[in-house]
DOZAMI-401843 format. One record per residue (C-alpha): residue number from 1; residue in one letter; x, y, z. Coordinates in Angstrom, 2 decimals, decimal comma, padded with zeros to 5 digits. Layout:
REM residues N
+-----+----+---------+---------+---------+
!   i ! aa !      xx !      yy !      zz !
+-----+----+---------+---------+---------+
! NUM !  A !       X !       Y !       Z !
...
+-----+----+---------+---------+---------+
END
This chain:
REM residues 429
+-----+----+---------+---------+---------+
!   i ! aa !      xx !      yy !      zz !
+-----+----+---------+---------+---------+
!   1 !  M !  016,88 !  028,60 !  010,80 !
!   2 !  S !  014,64 !  025,55 !  010,80 !
!   3 !  T !  014,37 !  023,40 !  007,70 !
!   4 !  I !  011,25 !  021,74 !  006,27 !
!   5 !  P !  012,12 !  018,35 !  007,84 !
!   6 !  D !  012,61 !  020,06 !  011,22 !
!   7 !  R !  009,21 !  021,75 !  010,99 !
!   8 !  L !  007,59 !  018,44 !  010,05 !
!   9 !  G !  009,36 !  016,70 !  012,92 !
!  10 !  I !  010,94 !  014,00 !  010,74 !
!  11 !  K !  014,38 !  012,94 !  009,58 !
!  12 !  R !  015,71 !  014,61 !  006,44 !
!  13 !  E !  016,51 !  011,23 !  004,93 !
!  14 !  V !  012,92 !  010,12 !  005,50 !
!  15 !  L !  011,62 !  013,21 !  003,68 !
!  16 !  A !  013,94 !  012,54 !  000,74 !
!  17 !  L !  012,80 !  008,92 !  000,62 !
!  18 !  A !  009,17 !  010,01 !  000,85 !
!  19 !  I !  009,51 !  012,40 ! -002,10 !
!  20 !  A !  011,11 !  009,64 ! -004,17 !
!  21 !  R !  008,28 !  007,24 ! -003,32 !
!  22 !  M !  005,74 !  009,97 ! -004,17 !
!  23 !  A !  007,16 !  010,24 ! -007,70 !
!  24 !  D !  007,00 !  006,48 ! -008,18 !
!  25 !  S !  003,50 !  006,22 ! -006,71 !
!  26 !  V !  002,05 !  008,59 ! -009,30 !
!  27 !  G !  002,88 !  006,10 ! -012,03 !
!  28 !  N !  001,89 !  003,07 ! -010,00 !
!  29 !  S ! -001,58 !  004,41 ! -009,29 !
!  30 !  F ! -002,13 !  005,31 ! -012,95 !
!  31 !  L ! -002,40 !  001,63 ! -013,70 !
!  32 !  I ! -005,15 !  000,91 ! -011,17 !
!  33 !  V ! -007,54 !  003,01 ! -013,25 !
!  34 !  V ! -006,00 !  002,39 ! -016,67 !
!  35 !  L ! -005,68 ! -001,41 ! -016,67 !
!  36 !  P ! -009,39 ! -002,28 ! -016,20 !
!  37 !  L ! -010,27 !  000,15 ! -019,00 !
!  38 !  Y ! -007,45 ! -001,21 ! -021,18 !
!  39 !  I ! -008,58 ! -004,80 ! -020,71 !
!  40 !  S ! -012,23 ! -004,04 ! -021,48 !
!  41 !  S ! -011,45 ! -001,75 ! -024,44 !
!  42 !  G ! -010,97 ! -004,54 ! -026,98 !
!  43 !  V ! -007,31 ! -003,69 ! -027,57 !
!  44 !  I ! -006,20 ! -006,94 ! -025,95 !
!  45 !  T ! -006,93 ! -010,06 ! -027,98 !
!  46 !  G ! -006,59 ! -013,80 ! -027,48 !
!  47 !  G ! -008,22 ! -016,30 ! -025,15 !
!  48 !  A ! -008,95 ! -015,62 ! -021,52 !
!  49 !  G ! -009,17 ! -019,27 ! -020,45 !
!  50 !  G ! -012,94 ! -019,12 ! -020,33 !
!  51 !  L ! -012,94 ! -016,34 ! -017,74 !
!  52 !  G ! -015,23 ! -013,32 ! -018,00 !
!  53 !  V ! -013,80 ! -009,85 ! -018,45 !
!  54 !  S ! -014,40 ! -008,86 ! -014,79 !
!  55 !  L ! -012,74 ! -012,00 ! -013,48 !
!  56 !  I ! -009,74 ! -011,87 ! -015,82 !
!  57 !  T ! -009,33 ! -008,21 ! -014,81 !
!  58 !  G ! -009,32 ! -009,30 ! -011,18 !
!  59 !  V ! -006,75 ! -012,03 ! -011,90 !
!  60 !  I ! -004,41 ! -009,61 ! -013,68 !
!  61 !  L ! -004,69 ! -006,98 ! -010,97 !
!  62 !  A ! -004,26 ! -009,66 ! -008,29 !
!  63 !  A ! -001,03 ! -011,01 ! -009,81 !
!  64 !  F !  000,76 ! -007,88 ! -008,61 !
!  65 !  G ! -000,29 ! -008,43 ! -005,00 !
!  66 !  F !  000,37 ! -012,16 ! -004,94 !
!  67 !  F !  003,93 ! -011,93 ! -006,30 !
!  68 !  N !  004,57 ! -008,80 ! -004,23 !
!  69 !  S !  003,40 ! -010,47 ! -001,02 !
!  70 !  A !  005,11 ! -013,81 ! -001,63 !
!  71 !  L !  008,53 ! -012,21 ! -002,09 !
!  72 !  Q !  008,42 ! -009,58 !  000,65 !
!  73 !  P !  009,48 ! -011,84 !  003,56 !
!  74 !  F !  012,32 ! -013,17 !  001,41 !
!  75 !  A !  013,41 ! -009,66 !  000,42 !
!  76 !  G !  013,19 ! -008,50 !  004,04 !
!  77 !  R !  015,26 ! -011,38 !  005,35 !
!  78 !  I !  018,00 ! -010,96 !  002,72 !
!  79 !  S !  018,08 ! -007,22 !  003,41 !
!  80 !  D !  018,48 ! -007,92 !  007,15 !
!  81 !  R !  021,25 ! -010,44 !  006,53 !
!  82 !  L !  023,22 ! -007,99 !  004,38 !
!  83 !  G !  022,40 ! -004,90 !  006,44 !
!  84 !  K !  021,67 ! -003,08 !  003,17 !
!  85 !  R !  018,48 ! -001,27 !  002,13 !
!  86 !  K !  019,25 !  001,18 ! -000,68 !
!  87 !  V !  020,37 ! -001,41 ! -003,23 !
!  88 !  F !  017,07 ! -003,26 ! -002,82 !
!  89 !  V !  015,09 ! -000,06 ! -003,27 !
!  90 !  L !  016,92 !  000,73 ! -006,51 !
!  91 !  F !  016,68 ! -002,81 ! -007,89 !
!  92 !  G !  012,92 ! -002,84 ! -007,37 !
!  93 !  L !  012,47 !  000,56 ! -009,01 !
!  94 !  V !  014,44 ! -000,51 ! -012,10 !
!  95 !  V !  012,22 ! -003,59 ! -012,50 !
!  96 !  L !  009,15 ! -001,39 ! -012,06 !
!  97 !  A !  010,25 !  001,16 ! -014,68 !
!  98 !  V !  010,85 ! -001,56 ! -017,28 !
!  99 !  A !  007,56 ! -003,34 ! -016,50 !
! 100 !  N !  005,54 ! -000,12 ! -016,75 !
! 101 !  F !  006,93 !  000,59 ! -020,22 !
! 102 !  T !  006,36 ! -002,99 ! -021,38 !
! 103 !  Y !  002,57 ! -002,61 ! -020,97 !
! 104 !  S !  002,61 ! -000,57 ! -024,19 !
! 105 !  L !  003,92 ! -003,66 ! -026,04 !
! 106 !  A !  001,42 ! -006,17 ! -024,62 !
! 107 !  S ! -001,05 ! -007,83 ! -026,98 !
! 108 !  S ! -002,64 ! -010,62 ! -024,91 !
! 109 !  Y ! -004,13 ! -011,25 ! -021,48 !
! 110 !  W ! -001,23 ! -013,54 ! -020,59 !
! 111 !  M !  001,35 ! -010,87 ! -021,43 !
! 112 !  L ! -000,50 ! -008,46 ! -019,16 !
! 113 !  L ! -000,49 ! -011,10 ! -016,44 !
! 114 !  A !  003,28 ! -011,63 ! -016,77 !
! 115 !  I !  004,00 ! -007,87 ! -016,71 !
! 116 !  R !  001,76 ! -007,36 ! -013,67 !
! 117 !  A !  003,63 ! -010,17 ! -011,89 !
! 118 !  A !  006,97 ! -008,50 ! -012,73 !
! 119 !  Q !  005,64 ! -005,28 ! -011,23 !
! 120 !  G !  004,85 ! -007,16 ! -008,05 !
! 121 !  I !  008,39 ! -008,55 ! -007,87 !
! 122 !  G !  009,90 ! -005,08 ! -008,27 !
! 123 !  V !  007,73 ! -003,52 ! -005,59 !
! 124 !  A !  008,41 ! -006,41 ! -003,18 !
! 125 !  F !  012,09 ! -005,48 ! -003,03 !
! 126 !  T !  011,42 ! -001,74 ! -002,93 !
! 127 !  I !  008,74 ! -001,52 ! -000,26 !
! 128 !  V !  010,34 ! -003,77 !  002,38 !
! 129 !  A !  013,67 ! -001,98 !  002,21 !
! 130 !  T !  011,94 !  001,42 !  002,20 !
! 131 !  I !  009,84 !  000,77 !  005,30 !
! 132 !  A !  012,85 ! -000,76 !  007,11 !
! 133 !  L !  014,86 !  002,39 !  006,32 !
! 134 !  V !  012,15 !  004,66 !  007,71 !
! 135 !  N !  011,87 !  002,49 !  010,83 !
! 136 !  E !  015,64 !  002,54 !  011,46 !
! 137 !  L !  016,03 !  006,26 !  010,84 !
! 138 !  A !  013,32 !  007,02 !  013,43 !
! 139 !  D !  013,22 !  006,25 !  017,17 !
! 140 !  D !  010,56 !  005,19 !  019,66 !
! 141 !  T !  009,36 !  008,76 !  020,25 !
! 142 !  S !  009,02 !  009,74 !  016,57 !
! 143 !  R !  008,33 !  006,49 !  014,73 !
! 144 !  G !  004,62 !  007,15 !  014,24 !
! 145 !  G !  005,23 !  010,66 !  012,92 !
! 146 !  N !  007,93 !  009,52 !  010,51 !
! 147 !  M !  005,79 !  006,63 !  009,27 !
! 148 !  G !  002,83 !  008,94 !  008,88 !
! 149 !  T !  004,71 !  011,63 !  007,00 !
! 150 !  F !  006,40 !  009,10 !  004,71 !
! 151 !  N !  003,05 !  007,52 !  003,92 !
! 152 !  T !  001,49 !  010,96 !  003,35 !
! 153 !  F !  003,92 !  011,76 !  000,55 !
! 154 !  R !  003,57 !  008,29 ! -000,94 !
! 155 !  L ! -000,19 !  008,60 ! -000,88 !
! 156 !  L ! -000,08 !  012,11 ! -002,33 !
! 157 !  G !  001,41 !  010,60 ! -005,47 !
! 158 !  F ! -000,90 !  007,61 ! -005,28 !
! 159 !  G ! -003,94 !  009,87 ! -004,99 !
! 160 !  A ! -002,98 !  012,20 ! -007,82 !
! 161 !  G ! -002,41 !  009,33 ! -010,23 !
! 162 !  P ! -006,01 !  008,06 ! -010,59 !
! 163 !  I ! -007,38 !  011,57 ! -011,18 !
! 164 !  A ! -004,80 !  012,23 ! -013,89 !
! 165 !  A ! -005,08 !  008,74 ! -015,39 !
! 166 !  G ! -008,74 !  009,02 ! -016,38 !
! 167 !  T ! -008,04 !  012,37 ! -018,02 !
! 168 !  V ! -004,95 !  011,11 ! -019,88 !
! 169 !  V ! -006,82 !  008,10 ! -021,30 !
! 170 !  H ! -009,95 !  010,09 ! -022,20 !
! 171 !  A ! -008,02 !  012,91 ! -023,95 !
! 172 !  G ! -005,99 !  010,58 ! -026,20 !
! 173 !  P ! -004,76 !  009,95 ! -028,83 !
! 174 !  Y ! -001,91 !  012,44 ! -028,84 !
! 175 !  S !  000,52 !  013,55 ! -031,52 !
! 176 !  V !  004,10 !  013,56 ! -030,24 !
! 177 !  F !  006,68 !  014,72 ! -032,82 !
! 178 !  G !  004,32 !  013,56 ! -035,54 !
! 179 !  V !  003,78 !  010,13 ! -033,97 !
! 180 !  S !  000,30 !  009,15 ! -032,78 !
! 181 !  V !  000,23 !  007,94 ! -029,15 !
! 182 !  T ! -002,94 !  006,44 ! -027,69 !
! 183 !  G ! -004,23 !  007,53 ! -024,31 !
! 184 !  F ! -003,38 !  004,10 ! -022,91 !
! 185 !  D !  000,23 !  004,18 ! -024,16 !
! 186 !  A !  000,65 !  007,72 ! -022,81 !
! 187 !  A ! -000,41 !  006,47 ! -019,36 !
! 188 !  F !  002,09 !  003,60 ! -019,51 !
! 189 !  Y !  004,91 !  005,95 ! -020,53 !
! 190 !  I !  004,08 !  008,33 ! -017,67 !
! 191 !  A !  004,16 !  005,41 ! -015,22 !
! 192 !  S !  007,58 !  004,35 ! -016,51 !
! 193 !  V !  009,04 !  007,87 ! -016,35 !
! 194 !  S !  007,78 !  008,33 ! -012,78 !
! 195 !  A !  009,69 !  005,22 ! -011,69 !
! 196 !  A !  012,81 !  006,54 ! -013,45 !
! 197 !  V !  012,50 !  009,85 ! -011,60 !
! 198 !  S !  012,27 !  007,93 ! -008,34 !
! 199 !  I !  015,46 !  006,03 ! -009,20 !
! 200 !  V !  017,34 !  009,32 ! -009,67 !
! 201 !  L !  016,03 !  010,77 ! -006,40 !
! 202 !  V !  016,91 !  007,69 ! -004,33 !
! 203 !  T !  020,37 !  007,51 ! -005,91 !
! 204 !  L !  021,18 !  011,15 ! -005,12 !
! 205 !  L !  019,38 !  011,79 ! -001,83 !
! 206 !  V !  019,08 !  008,58 !  000,17 !
! 207 !  E !  021,80 !  006,77 !  002,13 !
! 208 !  D !  021,65 !  003,45 !  003,96 !
! 209 !  S !  020,88 !  003,58 !  007,67 !
! 210 !  D !  023,60 !  002,64 !  010,13 !
! 211 !  V !  022,52 ! -000,94 !  010,85 !
! 212 !  E !  024,67 ! -004,00 !  011,40 !
! 213 !  P !  023,94 ! -007,05 !  009,22 !
! 214 !  A !  021,93 ! -009,65 !  011,10 !
! 215 !  D !  024,03 ! -012,56 !  012,29 !
! 216 !  G !  023,19 ! -015,86 !  010,61 !
! 217 !  S !  022,43 ! -017,37 !  013,99 !
! 218 !  E !  019,80 ! -014,72 !  014,83 !
! 219 !  D !  016,14 ! -015,63 !  014,57 !
! 220 !  T !  014,60 ! -013,50 !  011,82 !
! 221 !  S !  011,62 ! -015,76 !  011,26 !
! 222 !  I !  008,02 ! -014,60 !  011,32 !
! 223 !  A !  006,13 ! -015,69 !  014,43 !
! 224 !  V !  002,48 ! -016,71 !  014,25 !
! 225 !  L !  001,79 ! -017,62 !  017,88 !
! 226 !  D !  002,54 ! -015,44 !  020,90 !
! 227 !  H !  005,19 ! -017,25 !  022,99 !
! 228 !  E !  006,02 ! -014,29 !  025,25 !
! 229 !  G !  002,75 ! -012,52 !  026,11 !
! 230 !  D ! -000,71 ! -013,55 !  027,24 !
! 231 !  G ! -002,31 ! -013,69 !  023,80 !
! 232 !  V ! -002,75 ! -016,58 !  021,38 !
! 233 !  L ! -001,43 ! -014,87 !  018,24 !
! 234 !  D !  001,81 ! -012,92 !  017,89 !
! 235 !  P !  000,91 ! -009,19 !  017,94 !
! 236 !  V !  002,82 ! -008,36 !  014,74 !
! 237 !  F !  001,16 ! -011,29 !  012,98 !
! 238 !  T ! -002,23 ! -010,09 !  014,26 !
! 239 !  L ! -001,57 ! -006,61 !  012,88 !
! 240 !  G ! -000,67 ! -008,27 !  009,60 !
! 241 !  V ! -004,03 ! -010,08 !  009,52 !
! 242 !  A ! -005,87 ! -006,82 !  010,28 !
! 243 !  S ! -003,90 ! -005,07 !  007,51 !
! 244 !  L ! -004,83 ! -007,88 !  005,14 !
! 245 !  F ! -008,54 ! -007,47 !  005,86 !
! 246 !  M ! -008,29 ! -003,68 !  005,57 !
! 247 !  A ! -006,53 ! -003,89 !  002,20 !
! 248 !  I ! -009,11 ! -006,31 !  000,84 !
! 249 !  G ! -011,89 ! -003,85 !  001,65 !
! 250 !  I ! -009,98 ! -000,96 !  000,10 !
! 251 !  A ! -009,18 ! -002,83 ! -003,13 !
! 252 !  L ! -012,65 ! -004,23 ! -003,85 !
! 253 !  L ! -013,51 ! -001,32 ! -006,13 !
! 254 !  S ! -010,73 ! -001,58 ! -008,72 !
! 255 !  A ! -011,73 ! -004,77 ! -010,57 !
! 256 !  I ! -015,40 ! -003,82 ! -011,01 !
! 257 !  E ! -014,92 ! -000,33 ! -012,44 !
! 258 !  P ! -017,29 ! -000,96 ! -015,41 !
! 259 !  Q ! -020,09 ! -002,11 ! -013,06 !
! 260 !  V ! -019,52 !  000,86 ! -010,74 !
! 261 !  N ! -019,62 !  003,31 ! -013,62 !
! 262 !  E ! -022,81 !  001,72 ! -014,99 !
! 263 !  R ! -024,56 !  001,69 ! -011,60 !
! 264 !  L ! -023,68 !  005,31 ! -010,86 !
! 265 !  G ! -024,06 !  006,55 ! -014,44 !
! 266 !  Q ! -020,57 !  008,07 ! -014,55 !
! 267 !  T ! -017,40 !  008,28 ! -016,62 !
! 268 !  A ! -013,86 !  007,07 ! -015,95 !
! 269 !  Q ! -012,91 !  010,54 ! -014,67 !
! 270 !  L ! -015,45 !  010,35 ! -011,85 !
! 271 !  F ! -014,31 !  006,83 ! -010,99 !
! 272 !  G ! -010,78 !  008,19 ! -010,71 !
! 273 !  V ! -012,01 !  010,89 ! -008,33 !
! 274 !  E ! -013,84 !  008,28 ! -006,21 !
! 275 !  F ! -010,81 !  006,03 ! -006,06 !
! 276 !  A ! -008,56 !  008,95 ! -005,19 !
! 277 !  A ! -010,89 !  010,26 ! -002,46 !
! 278 !  F ! -009,70 !  007,43 ! -000,22 !
! 279 !  V ! -006,09 !  008,37 ! -000,76 !
! 280 !  L ! -006,46 !  012,13 ! -000,56 !
! 281 !  V ! -008,16 !  011,98 !  002,84 !
! 282 !  Q ! -005,23 !  009,90 !  004,06 !
! 283 !  V ! -002,87 !  012,59 !  002,80 !
! 284 !  L ! -004,58 !  015,11 !  005,08 !
! 285 !  V ! -004,75 !  013,03 !  008,25 !
! 286 !  Q ! -002,00 !  010,38 !  008,04 !
! 287 !  A !  000,86 !  012,46 !  009,46 !
! 288 !  P ! -001,17 !  014,01 !  012,33 !
! 289 !  I ! -002,49 !  010,58 !  013,29 !
! 290 !  G !  001,01 !  009,08 !  013,16 !
! 291 !  S !  002,38 !  011,84 !  015,38 !
! 292 !  A ! -000,54 !  011,54 !  017,79 !
! 293 !  S !  000,11 !  007,82 !  018,13 !
! 294 !  D !  003,59 !  008,66 !  019,44 !
! 295 !  R !  001,95 !  010,48 !  022,35 !
! 296 !  I ! -001,43 !  008,81 !  022,92 !
! 297 !  G ! -000,71 !  005,26 !  021,84 !
! 298 !  R ! -000,98 !  003,06 !  018,76 !
! 299 !  K ! -003,84 !  000,71 !  019,62 !
! 300 !  P ! -006,67 !  003,26 !  020,08 !
! 301 !  F ! -006,19 !  004,57 !  016,55 !
! 302 !  I ! -005,99 !  001,09 !  015,04 !
! 303 !  L ! -009,23 !  000,04 !  016,75 !
! 304 !  A ! -011,02 !  003,24 !  015,76 !
! 305 !  G ! -009,89 !  002,84 !  012,15 !
! 306 !  L ! -011,15 ! -000,73 !  011,90 !
! 307 !  A ! -014,47 !  000,28 !  013,48 !
! 308 !  I ! -014,95 !  003,07 !  010,91 !
! 309 !  L ! -013,93 !  000,73 !  008,11 !
! 310 !  V ! -016,99 ! -001,49 !  008,61 !
! 311 !  P ! -019,76 !  000,98 !  007,62 !
! 312 !  A ! -017,51 !  002,80 !  005,12 !
! 313 !  T ! -016,96 ! -000,42 !  003,16 !
! 314 !  L ! -020,57 ! -001,57 !  003,38 !
! 315 !  A ! -021,83 !  001,81 !  002,15 !
! 316 !  Q ! -020,02 !  001,39 ! -001,18 !
! 317 !  G ! -022,32 ! -001,51 ! -002,00 !
! 318 !  L ! -025,44 !  000,58 ! -001,32 !
! 319 !  V ! -024,71 !  003,95 ! -002,96 !
! 320 !  T ! -026,53 !  005,05 ! -006,11 !
! 321 !  Q ! -024,94 !  008,46 ! -006,76 !
! 322 !  P ! -021,32 !  009,44 ! -007,49 !
! 323 !  W ! -021,20 !  011,91 ! -004,56 !
! 324 !  E ! -022,28 !  009,15 ! -002,19 !
! 325 !  M ! -019,41 !  006,96 ! -003,40 !
! 326 !  I ! -016,98 !  009,83 ! -002,91 !
! 327 !  V ! -018,16 !  010,26 !  000,70 !
! 328 !  A ! -017,91 !  006,51 !  001,35 !
! 329 !  R ! -014,41 !  006,33 ! -000,08 !
! 330 !  A ! -013,31 !  009,41 !  001,86 !
! 331 !  T ! -014,57 !  007,84 !  005,09 !
! 332 !  Q ! -012,73 !  004,65 !  004,20 !
! 333 !  G ! -009,62 !  006,79 !  003,76 !
! 334 !  L ! -009,98 !  008,12 !  007,29 !
! 335 !  A ! -010,24 !  004,54 !  008,54 !
! 336 !  G ! -007,17 !  003,45 !  006,60 !
! 337 !  A ! -005,12 !  006,37 !  007,93 !
! 338 !  A ! -006,02 !  005,48 !  011,51 !
! 339 !  V ! -004,80 !  001,91 !  010,97 !
! 340 !  F ! -001,81 !  002,12 !  008,66 !
! 341 !  A !  000,83 !  004,39 !  010,28 !
! 342 !  P !  000,06 !  003,38 !  013,91 !
! 343 !  A !  000,18 ! -000,32 !  012,94 !
! 344 !  L !  003,56 !  000,08 !  011,24 !
! 345 !  A !  004,85 !  002,09 !  014,19 !
! 346 !  L !  003,62 ! -000,52 !  016,68 !
! 347 !  A !  005,29 ! -003,29 !  014,68 !
! 348 !  G !  008,45 ! -001,17 !  014,52 !
! 349 !  D !  008,33 ! -000,77 !  018,31 !
! 350 !  L !  008,32 ! -004,55 !  018,65 !
! 351 !  A !  010,83 ! -005,35 !  015,89 !
! 352 !  R !  014,09 ! -006,89 !  017,01 !
! 353 !  K !  017,28 ! -005,01 !  016,15 !
! 354 !  G !  018,65 ! -006,07 !  012,79 !
! 355 !  A !  015,37 ! -007,77 !  011,88 !
! 356 !  S !  013,10 ! -004,83 !  011,04 !
! 357 !  G !  013,01 ! -005,78 !  007,35 !
! 358 !  T !  011,61 ! -009,22 !  008,15 !
! 359 !  Q !  009,27 ! -008,07 !  010,92 !
! 360 !  L !  007,78 ! -005,12 !  009,05 !
! 361 !  S !  007,40 ! -007,24 !  005,92 !
! 362 !  V !  004,56 ! -008,99 !  007,76 !
! 363 !  L !  002,45 ! -005,83 !  007,47 !
! 364 !  T !  003,59 ! -004,77 !  004,01 !
! 365 !  M !  003,16 ! -008,35 !  002,76 !
! 366 !  S ! -000,33 ! -008,54 !  004,24 !
! 367 !  F ! -001,34 ! -005,24 !  002,72 !
! 368 !  G ! -000,02 ! -006,33 ! -000,68 !
! 369 !  L ! -001,82 ! -009,65 ! -000,41 !
! 370 !  G ! -005,01 ! -007,78 !  000,44 !
! 371 !  T ! -004,71 ! -005,64 ! -002,66 !
! 372 !  A ! -004,51 ! -008,90 ! -004,62 !
! 373 !  I ! -007,39 ! -010,69 ! -002,93 !
! 374 !  G ! -009,64 ! -007,61 ! -003,04 !
! 375 !  P ! -009,94 ! -007,31 ! -006,85 !
! 376 !  L ! -010,06 ! -011,08 ! -007,25 !
! 377 !  S ! -012,87 ! -011,49 ! -004,73 !
! 378 !  S ! -014,91 ! -008,56 ! -006,07 !
! 379 !  G ! -014,54 ! -009,86 ! -009,63 !
! 380 !  F ! -015,98 ! -013,17 ! -008,42 !
! 381 !  L ! -018,57 ! -011,97 ! -005,90 !
! 382 !  V ! -020,16 ! -009,28 ! -008,09 !
! 383 !  R ! -022,03 ! -012,04 ! -009,94 !
! 384 !  F ! -024,10 ! -012,54 ! -006,79 !
! 385 !  G ! -025,21 ! -008,91 ! -006,86 !
! 386 !  Y ! -023,46 ! -005,56 ! -006,78 !
! 387 !  P ! -023,45 ! -005,23 ! -002,93 !
! 388 !  A ! -021,96 ! -008,72 ! -002,32 !
! 389 !  P ! -018,23 ! -007,76 ! -002,48 !
! 390 !  F ! -018,73 ! -004,89 ! -000,04 !
! 391 !  V ! -020,69 ! -006,99 !  002,45 !
! 392 !  F ! -017,75 ! -009,42 !  002,38 !
! 393 !  G ! -015,25 ! -006,60 !  002,98 !
! 394 !  A ! -017,24 ! -005,17 !  005,90 !
! 395 !  A ! -017,43 ! -008,61 !  007,56 !
! 396 !  L ! -013,64 ! -008,99 !  007,34 !
! 397 !  A ! -013,17 ! -005,58 !  008,99 !
! 398 !  V ! -015,27 ! -006,78 !  011,95 !
! 399 !  V ! -013,03 ! -009,84 !  012,35 !
! 400 !  G ! -009,93 ! -007,64 !  012,21 !
! 401 !  L ! -011,33 ! -005,37 !  014,90 !
! 402 !  V ! -011,94 ! -008,29 !  017,25 !
! 403 !  L ! -008,45 ! -009,73 !  016,67 !
! 404 !  V ! -006,61 ! -006,47 !  017,36 !
! 405 !  Y ! -008,70 ! -005,78 !  020,46 !
! 406 !  S ! -007,96 ! -009,20 !  021,94 !
! 407 !  Q ! -004,43 ! -009,99 !  020,74 !
! 408 !  V ! -002,44 ! -006,71 !  020,54 !
! 409 !  E ! -000,99 ! -004,84 !  023,52 !
! 410 !  E ! -000,10 ! -001,15 !  023,56 !
! 411 !  T !  003,58 ! -000,13 !  023,22 !
! 412 !  V !  003,23 !  003,60 !  023,97 !
! 413 !  G !  001,88 !  005,26 !  027,10 !
! 414 !  P !  002,30 !  005,43 !  030,88 !
! 415 !  G !  004,37 !  002,54 !  032,15 !
! 416 !  V !  005,30 !  001,42 !  028,65 !
! 417 !  G !  007,94 !  003,97 !  027,66 !
! 418 !  E !  009,35 !  004,45 !  031,17 !
! 419 !  S !  011,64 !  001,46 !  030,92 !
! 420 !  T !  013,31 !  003,02 !  027,90 !
! 421 !  A !  014,03 !  006,23 !  029,82 !
! 422 !  D !  015,59 !  004,22 !  032,62 !
! 423 !  G !  017,83 !  002,41 !  030,20 !
! 424 !  Q !  016,15 ! -000,96 !  030,60 !
! 425 !  P !  015,54 ! -003,22 !  027,61 !
! 426 !  T !  012,53 ! -002,42 !  025,43 !
! 427 !  A !  010,61 ! -004,65 !  023,07 !
! 428 !  Q !  013,15 ! -003,83 !  020,37 !
! 429 !  D !  016,13 ! -004,93 !  022,45 !
+-----+----+---------+---------+---------+
END
């Protein structure tokens, strides 16, 4: 009798890891909607260093991405050296659970900044080890499907969070055993509990993959230039740059929530729906696209996704109705799905044995950095007019499209996988 993992065509361990990440992602995504509202609500006091509310919101949101991205290569390399993944996943989740709770105690902009940075540190250790585990548990013929399914579950939690967050904040305060709890504090507590649930699931259901620790003499550095192929830039590095540009375009919306709501004449609940539309479309198409990339190839999907990303991002700067924003975000979600799983799978195809943590951290680091630069740039550029941030994001997507087209070679398809069947070395060997 076939099990659910068998029917999905993925490893059981990957499904367990995906469910754990889904629980954690619910809480993580709460904060994307809650923090801008919390900062602009007047609850936080003290100086902002002369920065406007939109810009200080962007700085606080960006701290997560900057610390997350800066530490990911380090976390990946240490994980490769030790040949351990699970301990890094658990350490990061513990840091995240504590940081999420601490938001309820914050009273100044600088405390929020410090907590957001701590969140970034926790996720840096978690995400690199998680992606390396998924990569090592899969093989060349199922990597795209496993990456896609894992990301589907993660995004399912990430998409549900924003919808619930607006409702939780709006419906507060609450009375819990006679104690009054604000809508904001309730959101922070939910985020903390979701990380704790993820800790339990990983502890009980996930085991380390069978991977030898990388020898100290092995090269686990990140290459920038292509020293083996015909291109100028290393293909994994190029995919990282494209992921960076994609993430910037996706994250532009979060720091300017008040301006978006004013322009579209909407409430926080509708903003949560718009933000989640991107994620929920990915939930529907991520796994099928990942599986298709195992058969058809990685590069066609990545190029198509970047091409769709251009008008989808630009449209968000031109819409005047909430339904138009929902459509634009949903289209952007389709673009992101076409890029994300195939790009991770392609990088996994090329990753050297024992170095997948370091190699895949290029993409996860880039995506995290993009989620930091996106809010920061939109908080700054919105002063030049509401459409300005989205014009910037669309232009970056064009550059990413050109780079992938010219610098990245396919790893799946006729003549590419045949060497593996014959027992000859592949890109991973």
